[in-house]
N, C-alpha and C positions, 0 to 999 in steps of 0.2 A: 298553252303550256301548263299554266297553273291548274286548269280544270283536269288535264290529263294526270298531273301529279297528284291531284286530290283523289281521282278515281283509283289510281294505283296505290295510294297510301291507304285509302279505305279498304280496298280488297286485301291488301297485305295485313292490315289490322284485323280484318274479319278472320282470315286464316289463322293469324297469331292468337287472337282471343278465343277463337273456337277451339283451338288446341289447348289453350290455357284453361278454358272452361271444362273440357273433357278431363284434363289432368286433375283439376279441382274436385270434379265429381268422383273421380276414382280415389282421390285422397279421402274425401268425406266418407265414401263407402268403406274404405279400408279402416278408417277411424271408428266409424259406427260398429263395424264387425268386431273390432278389437274391444270396444267398450261393452258391447252386449255380451261378449264371451266372459269378460271379467265379472259382470254382474251375475250372469247365468251360473258361472262356476261358484260364486258366492252363495247363490240360492241353493244350488245342489249341496253345498257343504252344510248350510243351515239345515236343510231337510234331513240329511243323513245323521248329523250329530244331534239334532233336536229330538228325534224319535229315540235314538240310542240313549241319550241322557235322561229322557223321560221315563224310559223303561227301567233304567238303573234305579230310579227312585222306587219304582213299584216292586222290583225284585230283590234289591239289596236289603231292604227293611221289610219286616213283617207288619205290613200296613193293616192287616186284619186285627192286630192288637193295638192299633193306634189309640183307640178310645178306652183301652183297658189297662195299658202299661205306660207309665209316665216316661220311662227311659226310652222306650220305642218311639213314643210321641216326640220327645225332644230331638232325637237323632233325625227323624223323618222331617221335622220342621226345618232343621239346619240345612238338610239337602234341598228341600223345596226353596229356601231362600237363596241358596247357591244357584239353583237352576234358574230362578226368577232373575237374579242379577245378571247371569250370563246371557239370557235371551230377553232382556228388558225392552228391546226395541220391537218385539214381536208379540209378547203376551201381555195380558191385562189382569190376569188373576188365576189362582189355583184353588180347587176345592176337592175335598175328600169326604165321601159319605158311605155309610154301610146300610145293611138291611134292617137295622134297629132304629132308623130314622136319625141317627147321629150324623152331624155334618160339621166340617171344619173349612173355613175359607181363609185365603191369604192374598192380600193386595198390598201395593206400595204407593204411598202418596209422597212424591219427591224423595226425601231420605227417610221417611217414617213408615215403618211396617204396620199394616192394619190387619190383624188376624182375629178370628173369633170361633168359638165352638158353641153349637146350639142343637136343639132337638127339633126336628121337622114335625109340623102338624100332620103332614100326609107323606107317606113313604114314596119317594120318587122312583122312576124307572131305573133298573140296573141293567147296563149293557154287558153282555157276556163276551163281546169281542171289541177290539179297538176300532173306533170309527170316528169320523168327523160329522158333526151335527150342526146344522144352521138353524137357529132358533132365536126369536126375539132380536132379529137383525144383528146377530153375532154368531161367530163360529166357535164351537167348543170340540176339543179332541179328547175322547174318553179312552181309558185303559181299565180293564177288569182288575179287581183285587181278590186274590184266592185265599181260601182257608180250607185245608184238607181236600184240595182239588175241587172245591165248590166256589163259585163266584159269590162273594158276600158283600161286594160293594164296588165303587168306581173312584178312580182319581181322575180329574179332568182339568184341562188347561184352556183358558179362554185366549184366542188369538185375534190380533187386529192387523189384517192385511194392509190396510191404508197406512197405518203407522209404520209398518215394517218397510213398505216400499218408499214412503216419503223419505225415510232415513237413507236407504241405500242408493236412491236416485239423486239425493240432494247435491252431490258434487258434480253431476253431469248435466243438470237441468240449466239450459241457457235460454229458456222461454221461447222467443220468436225464432231463434236459430237452431235449437235442438230440444226435444222433449222426449219423455219415455211413457210408455203405457203397457198394460198387462192385459192379455186376453185369455179367456178360458177355452177349453176344447169345444164348448158349445158356441163360441163366437161372442160371448158376453164380455164387454170391456169392464174388467173388475177394478182397473186403476188407470188414471190418466192425470199427469201433472202439467198439461199444456196450459191450464188455467182458462181454457175456452171450450165451447161445445163443438166437438169434432165428430164427424162420421167418416169412417174409412172405407174405401173400396177394396175389393179382393181380399176380404176377411176370410173367405172360404179357402183361398190359397194358403194363408198363414195357418188356419186351423188344421188343414190337411197335413201340412208339413209338421204341425205340432204333434199330431197323432203318430206320425212316422218318426218323430224325434230328430228332425232335421235342424240345421243351423244355416240359414241362408239370408239373402237380401233381395228386395224387389223395388222397382220404381212404380208407384201407383199414385192415386189421387186422394185428396181429402177435402171435405167441405168444412170450412171453419166459420163458425157463427153464421151459417146460412149464406155465405158468400159463394162466388163461383168456385168450382173445383180447382184446386191447386196441386201441382205435381210435387210429390215428396219422395224421399228415399228412406226406406225402412230396412233395418237389419233386425232379425229376430232369432231368439234362442229358445229351444224347447226344454222345459224343466218340469219338475213336480215338487209341490210343497204340501206336506201333510195330506197325501192322498189326492190332491187336486192337480190335474194336468194344466199347466199354464204356459203361456208364451210371453217371454220378455221381449219388448220391441223398443228399439231406439229410432226415432225419425227426425229428419231435417228437411226443410223446404229447399227446392232447387232455385226458386224464384229469387231468393236473396243473393245468391252467387251470380245469377244472370244480371241483376240490376247493378251489382258492385262492379262487374267486369265492363258492362256497357258504359257505366258512368265514367270509369277511369279511361276507357278507350276513347270516349268523346273528347275528354279533356286533352289527352295525349295527341289525338289527331289534330285538334284545333291548335294546340301548341306547336306541333310540327309544321303546320301550314304557316303559322306566324313566323316560325324560325326560318322557313324557306324564303318568305318575303324579306326578312331582315337580311339574309345572306345575299339575296339577289341585289338588294339595295347597296350593301356594303361592296359587293363585287363591282357594281356599276361605278360607285365612287372611286374604288381602287383603280379601275381602268382609266378614269379621267385624270387621276393624280399621278399615274405611273409615267406618263410622257414627260411631265415637268421634273419628276424625281430622276428619271433616266438622264435627262439633260444635266441636272445638277451633279449627279454622280460622275458624268463624263467630265465636267469641268474640275471636280474635286480630284479625279484621277490624274488629269493633266497637271494640276497644281502639285500633287504628291510626287509625280515623276520628276518635276522640275526641282522640287525641294530636295529629293534624294540626290539629284545630279549636282546641286549647288552646295550641299553640306560640305564643310571642311573636314569631315571625318569619313572613314570608310563605312559604307552601308552595304550589306549583303542580305538578301532575302532568299531563304531556301525552304523547301517543303519538308514534310516529316521524314522523307527518305534522304534528306540532306542534299537534295539536288538544287543547285543555285537557279533561281528564277529571275532575280534582278540584282544588279550590282551597279555601283557608281564608279567614276574614274579614280577616285582616291583609293577605293578598295583594290581596283585592278593594279594601281601602282604599288600598293603595299604588298600584293602577291605576285608582282613581277609579270603581269600580263600587259600586252600592248594596248588593250582596250577592254571596256566592260562587256562587250558582246562575246569576247573570247571566253568569259567566265561562265556564260549561260550553259546549262546542261552539265557543268562539271560538279563533282561532289565536294561539298564543303568539308574540309578535313576535321576529324574529331580532335578535341584537345588532347594532346599526349600527356596523360596524367603523370606518368613516371618522369618524363623529361621536364615538364613544368615544375613538378614537385621538387625534383632534384635541383633544378635551377634556383628556385626560391630558398630551398634549404641552404644551398651554397652561398647565396647572396643575401641571407637574412631577411627573407620576405615572409617570415612565419606569421605576421599579423594579417596577411592577405589570404584570400581563398584562391588556390591555383586555378580553378575554373574561370576566374575573372580575367585571366591573362592569356595571350597567345604570343608565343615566341617564334619568329620566323628567321631561320638561319639564312644568311647572305654569304656571298663569296668573301666579303670582308665584313666581319662583325655580324650583328643581328639586330632585328627590329623587335621591340617590346610593345605590344598593343594591349590597351585596357579594353576589355570586352564586356558589353551589356547585351543580354538577349531578351527580346520582347516578343511574346506570342501575338501574332496578328492573323487576319484573314486577308489574303491577297489573291486577286483574280478569281475569287470564289472557292478557294481552298485554304485549309489551315496551314499556316506557315510560321516561321520564326524570323524576326528581323535582328541581325547582328549589327550592333553599333561598335565600331573599332576605332579607338582613339590612340594615336601614336604617343606613347609616354616614354620613348627611349631616352630622351634627354633627362627627364625627371627621374627615371629609374637608375640611370647612370650616376646622377647626383646622389640619389638615396643610398646606392651601394657604397659609394665612397664614404659617406657619412657613417653608415652602419659598420663598415670595416674599420674605420678610424675609432669608433666608439668601442667595438670589440677588442681592438688591439690595446686601447687604453685600459680597459677593464682587465684584460688578461695580463697586461704588464703590471698593473697594481696588485692583482692577486698573486702573481709570481714573485713580485718583489716582497710582498708581505710574508710569503712562505720562506723566502731566502733570509729575510731579516730574523725570522724565528730561530734560525740556527745559532747565530751569535747570542741572541737573547736567552736561548736555552742554557748557554754556557754561563752568561752573567747571572741569571736567576738561580741556576743550580749552585754556582760557587758562593753566591751571597747566602743561600740556605746552609751551605757547608760551613762558611766562615762564622755564621751567627751561632753555631753550636759550640765555638770555642769561647774561652773567657777573654773578653776584650775590655780595654779601658773605655771610659766614657766617650772620649773624642773619636776613637776608632769605630766604636759601636754606632755613633751618630753618622759617621761617614758611610758605614755599611747600610744603615737604614735609608739614608738619602739615595744611595745607589739602588737599593731595592725599590724605593718608591719611584725613581725615575724610570726603572725598567718596567714597572707596573703601568706607568703612564704611557710609555712607548708601546707596551703590549695592547693597551686600550685603543691606541691610535691604529695599530695594525688591524685589530679587530674591526674597527670602524671602516677602514679601507676595504677589508674583505666584504663587509656588509654592503658597502657602496657598489663594489664590483658584482656581487650577487644580484642586487636590485637592478642594476643597469643591464645585465645580461639575462635577466629573467630567471635566474637560478634559485632565488630565495623562495623557500616554501615555508609558510607558517604552519606551526603545529596546531593541533586541536587537543588540548589537554585540560582536564578539569582542575581547577585550583580555587583557593579561597582568596578573593579579591582583597579582603580586609588584611590578610596576612601579607600579601604582596605590598600593599600600601604601607603597612607597619614596618616592613623590612626596608623600604625605600625611605621612610621617615627616620629610622635609626641611622641609615647611611647618610642622610642629609645632615644629622646632628654632627657628624664627623667633619663635614665641610665648614661648619660654622663654629667650631670649638673655640677659636681664638677671637671671635667677633661678638659684638653686642647685638646679636640677632637671635630672635626666638622663631621656632618652627612649630606649626600646628596643622593638623589635618582633621578632616571630617568625612566619614563615608555614610551615604544614605542608608537608612535601615531597611528600605524597600528593596535594595539590591539582593538577589538570591545569595544564599550562603555559599554556594558553589556555582561557578560559571565555567564555560568551555571556551577557551581562546588560546592564545600563545603567551603564557605568563612571562617567558624569558624576554620576548620582544616588548611586552608592556613594561616590564621592569626596566629595560633599556631606555624606553622612551621617557619614563618618569625620572630615572637617575640622570639622564642627560639634561633634561629641562631643569630639574632641581639644582644640578651642578651649575648650570648657566645662571640661575637666579642667585645662588650662594656666591658665585664669583663677582657678581655685580651689586651685591648688597653688603654694605659695611656696617650698618646699624638699622634697627627697626624690626621688621618681622616678615616672615614668609608663610603664606597660607596655601594649603592644598585642599580642595573640595571635590568630592566625587558624588554625582547624582545619577539616578536612573531616569533617562529621558523617556523611554518607552519599553514595554515588554509585551510583544504581540506574538502569540503562538510560539513562545519559547525563544524568540529572537529578541535579545536585550541590547538596547542602545544606551551606552554609558557616556556621561559628559564629565570631563575633568576641567578644573579651573585652578591655575596656579598663579598667585598674585604675590608681589613683593613690594618693598619700599626702597628699592635700589635706584639704579640710574634710569633716567628718562631717555628714550630713544625716539628720534623722529621716524617717519614712515620709510624714508630711504634706508636708514640704518637697520630697521626691522626687516626690510626686504632682503638686505645683505645677510642678516643673521639667519633668517629662515627661508631664504630663497632657494632657487633651483640649482645654482652654481656655487662652487667653492672657489674663492679667490683670496688674494692677499688681504682684501678688505673685510673678509668674513669675520675676522677676529675683532670683536667689538671693543675689547679692552686690551690695550697694549701691554699692560703690566701682567696680564694673566698668562699662565702657561697652558691654557686650554687650547686644544687643537683646532677648534673651529668646525669640526665635523659633526659634533654632537647634536646641535640644534637642527641642522639640515637633515641629518639621518633620522632624528625623531619625527620630523614632518613626513618624510618618505615612508617611514614604518607606519605612522598613523593612517596614511592613505592606503597602504597595503591592507590594513585591518579594517577597511571600509569606512573610515571617518575622515575628517578634515581638521586642520589646525590653523588657528588665527592668533595674531598677537596685536596688542594695542598698548599705547602708553600715553598718559600715566595709567596706573592700576586702579586708582580710586580709593586706595586705603588712606593715603596721607598726601593731601595737596596734589602737586604736580610730579610726584615722585613714582618711581617703580614702573613695572611692566606686568600686564595681565595676559597670560597665555591660556587660550581655550582650545580643547580638542575633544573629539568624540571617537569612540571605537564601537564596532559591532561584535557582540559575543552571543553565546547561547546559554540558556538556563540549564543547569545540570540536575534539575529536579527529576526524580525517578519515581517509578510506581511503588506503592507500598506493598511489601510482600508478606504473605501469610507463612512465617517461618517459625519453627520451634527448635532452637538450637542449644537449649540449656544443658542437654545431655552430651553435647559434643565438646569435649575438653581437651582433646588431643587430635593431631592431624590424622592419625590411623583410624579415628572414628568417622572420618568423612568419606562416606561412600560416593565414589566419583565415577561418572560415565564420560568417556572420551569419544567424541564424534569426529571422524575424519573422512577424507574422500576415499575413492576406490583404488587410488594409487598406493605406492609404498607409504608405510606409516613413518612419521617423523620421530625416529628413535631418540633424538636429542631432547625433544619436548617430554616424551614419555619417561625418559630417564630422570629428568629434573622433577617430574611429578612424583615418581617413585622415591626419589632421594629425600624429599621432605616428609615422606611417610604416608601418602594418600593411599586409600584402598581403591585401586583403579580397575575399571572394566573398559574394554575398547570395542567399538562398533563402527561399521561404515554406514554413512547416511543413505537410507532408502526410504521408500514410502511407509514402510512399517515401523520406522524408528520412532516416530511420534507416538504410535499406539503402544510401543514397548515402554516408553517413558510414562505414558498415561496409566498403563496397567501396573507399573512399578510403584507409582505414587499412590495408587488405590490399595496397594497391599499393606498388610500390617507390619511386616518385618523387611529389613534390608532395603529401605527406601534410598533412592539417590538423594544426596544432599547438595551435590555439585555436579553440573554438566559443563565440560570443557569442550568447546568447538574449535577445531584447528582449521584455519583459513590460510590458503596459499593461492598461487597462480593457477593451479590445476583444479582446485575445489573451492567454490564460493561458499564459505561457511555461513554467510548471511542468509542463504536459502534455508539452512537448517534452523537458524535463529527465527526467521520469519514463520516457518511451519510451527515451531514451538509457541510463538506468540499467538498466531491465529487459532490455535487449539486451546488457548486460555490456560497454558501450563506455566508461563513465565513467572506468575505470581506465587508459585508454590515451590520454587527451586532457585538456588543461586546459579547464575549463568556467567561463564567467562569465555571471552573470545581471545585466542592466541593466534597472531597472524604473522606471516612472513611476506605479506603482500599489502603493506600499509599504503592506503589510498586516502586522498582528501575526501572527507565526509563520512569515513568509516565510524568514527567515534559517535557522530550524531545518529547514525543508524543504530548503533548499540543502545543509545538512550531511548529511541522510539520503539525498540523491539524488547525492552526489558532486560538487556544484557547488563550485568552489574560491573564487570571489569573488562577492559580492553588492553591487551598486552602485546607489545611488538617485539619480534626477534631482531637482534639478539637482546637478551634480558638477563639480569642477575637472579640467581636462585633466591636471594634475600628479597628481591622485589616481588617475585612470585609469592613467596611465603607471606610477605606483609599484605598483599592484596587478599589472599585467602583468609588470613587472620582478621582482616578488617570485616569480612562478612560473617566470621564465626568468632564472636567477641569473647566466648567463654574458654577459648584455648589459652593455656598458660604460656605467656611469652618467655622465651629463652633469654639468656644473657646476651647483651649487645656489645658491651665493651670488650676490648682485647688488649693483651699486653705483648710487647715485642718478644718477651721470653717464651711465649706460647707458640712461637713460629719455629718450624724446623730449622736447624742450624747447619745441616750438611747438604744443602741444595747445590746442584750442579747447574750453573747458569751460563748461557752464551749470549753475548751482545753482538748483533749483526748491524754495523753502523759504519759508513764510509767517512764520516767527519771526525777528525781527531779530537776536537773540542768537545763534541758530544760524547765521545768514548770516555774522555776524562771525567766529564760530569756524571755520567751514569755510573761509572765504576767507583767514583768517590762516594756517591750516595749509597750504593750497595755496601761499600765497605763500612760506612757509618751504621748501617743496619745489620752488620755482622756477616756479610756474605762477600765472597770473591766471585770473579767471573772471567770467562775467556772472551776474546775479541776476534771478530772476523771483519775484514775491510770491504767485502763484496758478497754478492749472493752465492757465487760458486764456492768461495771459501767457507761461508756459513754452512752450505750443504755438505761439504766434505768433512767439516768438523763434526756435524751431527751424525755422519756415518761412522766416524772413528770412535765417538764417545756418546754415551746416553746422557742426555741433559733433561733436568726436571723443567726448566723454564728457559724460553728463548725470547729476547727482546729483538724485534725485527723492524728495521727501517723499511719503508715500502718503496722508496725511490733509491735504487742501488745500481752501481755499474755492473757490467757483465750479465747479471740476471736480477730481475725485479724481486722485491720482497714478496709479492703475491706468488710468483712462480716458485721461489725458494721455499716458502711455506708449504705449498702444494706438494713439492717433491719430498720434503722432509716427512710430511704426514703420511704420504703414500707408503712409506716403509715403517714408520713408528707413530701410530695414532695417539698414543698416550701423552705425548709431549704437549705442554701448554705453550702456545706461541702468542705473544702480546705484540700488537702493532705499536710502533714507536715512531711517530711521524708528526710533521707540522701541518699536514693536510687533514683537517677534521671534517671535511664535507660529507654529507649523508651518502652520496654515491661512492665515496671512498670507503666508508664503513661497510656498505653493502658488498662491494667488491671484496673487501678483506674477509668478511664472513663467508663468502662463497669459496674463498681460498682455504678455509678451515681455521682462520684466526679467530680465537674466542674472546679476546680482550682487546681494548683500544685505549692507549694513553697518548694524549696530544702533547707536543712540545710547546712551551717548555715544561718539563716534568718537575714535579715537586715531591719532596720526601713523603708527605702525608698520602699522596696517591700510591706511592709504592707500598707504604705500610698497609693500606687497605687491600691492595692486590695480594700481598702475602697472607694477610689475615683471612682472606676469602678462600684461598686455594691451598695454603700450606700450614694450616694449624696442626699442632701435635694431636694425636688421637683423633 
């Protein structure tokens, strides 16, 4: 068998390599033909231009006067040198002589010209026609020199064929594999660069073709250094050089390619035979081991089937078409089949994404992936199965093994716990909203009472009442924050701020806590911390004030220290470490766990004499964890013996370092000098934003974002006049403004212009995108016009700032105001505050009454509670604005959640005041919208 395989392989290799050899020869012939044509055409070009350029020397200058006129002589020598330089690879010298025995010669030795004039002893022959002369083993080409139509001399050039051919053939000479030679029409080999003594056969064939001007190739033989004749391939080209008919020949031996192919074929054949032997050996070993492997697989299969049957969970194996191949008794019971055999061939049902998603949405399973569960409806109740899918190969085909674990009991318990937790959180949130209503009355009335002249005792009572309501309001806010955290509704802001200013603010606040105590407060902020960071400053302030308040309440003498350090700054992600130490009370571990633990109970209050709520420290820990850090506490603090507590916590923030921009804004001293481009989507333009930009006086142009928008900006920035100084990108749910910002960034335009993003689709991570794309300002709707102007003025520092202060006398006094509020106490509070500010108002107890009053009378301002009987504040505002868009409607509510603000904005409500309202907030509202002039 091996012998037959060897013969077959040898024959196949012979045919293969014979074909390969023929293709190789064809390739070599084509290559030689191409090369010989390239050289032949080069020789043709040299021949044509050489004679033409040589004749130009003879006829363009009067060479008969060469030895008589110096100017003629100088011009002729310059042309000879130019000719010599051009054909330096062919000629070796130039001479000029006349019939008076005068002669001039010109040669070049490397870069040095050698020329001389002399008188001959004997007058040389003068040729009357141009001709090539071979004399003294060199070729000279002569041209006649005429004077008055008589030949009076010759100009001659000496040529070196060997030198010329050596140069033009140097690139193609590969010695043993390819060489070149030149043959004359008489069969004389005038040039050969093979480096060996070679005699060629069929020279007559080549010389005959030479006479006929043919370009062909032949296979013939050559005797090299007296050895046996060897077969070669020759391609030849017929040409002429200075009157000589020559044949340019490129030759290559066929023997080299034969040896190369035979040598490779032998190696491959031997390698193939060896490979066959190895394959036969492996196949033989495989056959011997297959029996034992088959036996082992059979035993493993039996064990797998038994394992599937005995597992206390449901197991279903189905193919890619979801057809059930194998199931166990538990799975049959789960799907209400009498036995596992009844399930074979059935289609395993797809997970109903809608049903499962709805199920877990209703039962607070948001932390799970719906695909992980299967809900099977029963006549009574339902079964919840936890599902894990594993790709397997079963019975020789790809399949999936579904592991189904009955978690009905666990899910039932989890639902009850989740419902109880939501009910608790919603109850706390609702109670905090309800408590705000009487608080609004108390705080409002204390504001009003404080305006009157009071004796010292009464004023002290009013201050205590005001302070008590402020403490109660803080407690309510803490309760709200707890309910948000527990229900997952709290969202951290991403806002740039100065950490040092925040810490300084908290330090000033801390000093008010220790005014009556012998306690000093000090703080230190690491200089390595960036000047501006991105995080939630309000929540950080909440953490710091709660913890400082805790330390101040428990420290009667000594000191409180706050230190802030930068722990790391990697790729703009900054980890900040805070350490708050005091010399107050010493707590054991159990007490610290109660103070900073997960749950609030009656024991959470560490000091019985304090009026602290007990929420602050636990809320601080939860907020720290939301900000990507952790909080720990230990006692003593290490400042003074065994006294005090040390609280350590970390948060994660982002560096607000921005790219340095190449901006020249010294000439922009007013808003109308800012040439602004607005980029929006293809949908309807946001007229409210455009109106606010026009209102502050910007010079605005509007465009929709397209592929050409970036080129438009680039062309504008390259122009000398009317350059854009500000580009405002409008981002909303329909148009992703960050695509435009990214295109500007990728085209390196962000560094030459101020960029602002105004969005009505505020998403987490948007601000960080702005930093990475070179966007200078990020503004979220709804916003104040003053906020917009301040941002723009921050980027254009030479704009003169307008006056910021206002006087109540500058506000219009004849305003028509309507208050839509169902609570009589709140009506009294708001009407009293408006009266103090010099305004009267009408009242409406519900939404329908408010709408009817707005129909009967034109109002400048409407305060609208959002939760009203009959018709909600949202619907009331929407109906009022449908008929009269110029009315300013202000939300007046205890619910200040972000979703509530967004819903109010969509209803057309422009401003938002949270209860309890304060007189200062009303003043700012009137100053913003109702100034005189």
